[in-house]
C-alpha positions as CSV (number, residue, x, y, z in Angstrom):
1,X,-55.3,-39.8,-32.2
2,X,-52.0,-39.9,-34.3
3,X,-49.2,-42.3,-33.5
4,X,-46.9,-41.9,-30.1
5,X,-44.4,-39.0,-30.5
6,X,-46.2,-36.9,-33.4
7,X,-45.9,-33.6,-31.9
8,X,-48.3,-32.4,-34.5
9,X,-51.5,-34.2,-33.4
10,X,-52.9,-31.6,-31.0
11,X,-51.4,-28.2,-33.0
12,X,-55.3,-27.7,-34.3
13,X,-56.9,-27.7,-30.8
14,X,-54.2,-25.8,-29.1
15,X,-54.1,-23.1,-31.9
16,X,-58.0,-23.0,-31.5
17,X,-57.8,-22.5,-27.6
18,X,-54.9,-20.0,-27.8
19,X,-57.1,-18.0,-29.9
20,X,-60.2,-18.1,-27.9
21,X,-58.4,-16.9,-24.6
22,X,-56.6,-14.0,-26.6
23,X,-59.6,-12.7,-28.6
24,X,-62.4,-13.6,-25.9
25,X,-61.5,-13.8,-22.7
26,X,-58.7,-11.2,-23.0
27,X,-57.2,-12.0,-19.3
28,X,-60.8,-12.0,-17.8
29,X,-63.1,-14.3,-16.1
30,X,-66.9,-15.1,-16.7
31,X,-69.2,-13.8,-14.1
32,X,-71.3,-16.8,-14.4
33,X,-71.5,-20.4,-16.1
34,X,-74.4,-19.1,-18.5
35,X,-72.7,-16.1,-19.9
36,X,-69.8,-18.4,-20.7
37,X,-71.7,-20.9,-22.5
38,X,-73.4,-18.0,-24.4
39,X,-70.3,-15.8,-25.1
40,X,-68.1,-18.7,-26.1
41,X,-71.0,-20.0,-28.8
42,X,-71.6,-16.8,-29.6
43,X,-67.5,-16.0,-30.2
44,X,-67.7,-19.6,-32.2
45,X,-70.8,-19.6,-34.4
46,X,-70.8,-15.8,-34.9
47,X,-67.1,-14.8,-35.6
48,X,-64.4,-17.9,-35.3
49,X,-66.5,-19.8,-38.1
50,X,-68.0,-16.9,-40.3
51,X,-66.0,-13.9,-39.9
52,X,-62.6,-14.5,-38.4
53,X,-59.8,-15.1,-41.4
54,X,-58.4,-18.2,-41.5
55,X,-54.7,-18.8,-42.9
56,X,-55.7,-22.2,-44.1
57,X,-58.4,-20.7,-46.7
58,X,-55.8,-17.9,-47.8
59,X,-56.6,-15.7,-45.0
60,X,-60.3,-15.2,-45.8
61,X,-63.4,-15.9,-43.9
62,X,-64.9,-19.1,-44.4
63,X,-68.2,-17.8,-45.5
64,X,-66.3,-15.8,-47.9
65,X,-63.8,-18.9,-49.0
66,X,-66.9,-21.0,-49.5
67,X,-68.6,-18.2,-51.7
68,X,-65.5,-17.8,-53.8
69,X,-65.1,-21.7,-54.0
70,X,-68.6,-22.2,-55.0
71,X,-68.1,-19.4,-58.1
72,X,-64.8,-21.6,-59.0
73,X,-66.6,-24.9,-59.0
74,X,-69.9,-23.8,-60.5
75,X,-72.0,-25.6,-57.5
76,X,-74.9,-24.5,-56.0
77,X,-74.3,-22.0,-53.2
78,X,-74.8,-23.6,-49.9
79,X,-77.2,-21.7,-47.8
80,X,-75.8,-20.9,-44.2
81,X,-78.4,-20.6,-41.7
82,X,-78.3,-18.0,-39.2
83,X,-77.5,-18.9,-35.7
84,X,-78.7,-17.1,-32.5
85,X,-77.6,-18.1,-29.5
86,X,-79.8,-19.7,-26.9
87,X,-79.3,-19.9,-23.4
88,X,-78.4,-23.1,-22.2
89,X,-80.0,-24.2,-18.8
90,X,-77.7,-24.2,-16.0
91,X,-77.0,-27.4,-14.3
92,X,-77.5,-27.9,-10.6
93,X,-75.0,-27.7,-8.6
94,X,-73.8,-30.7,-6.8
95,X,-72.6,-29.9,-3.2
């Protein structure tokens, strides 16, 4: 957390959730909690973190930026594991 009165302390989170709502939900709803978890996980790990261009890294996808960075710095290229979404068991509803 930042100091009191700093208007930029939550800007990154607000920006992310605004993108999530616009790009994933498009004004709709998920049918179930499991569907929501799977879709949000796929969006974050499959698209947002790997493919979607980010202005903070010269409007490149994070994977593309990492490859360019590794070329410039002569560091060994990091291997990014493929992430396959696995369903998260639903929690029992408390009535």
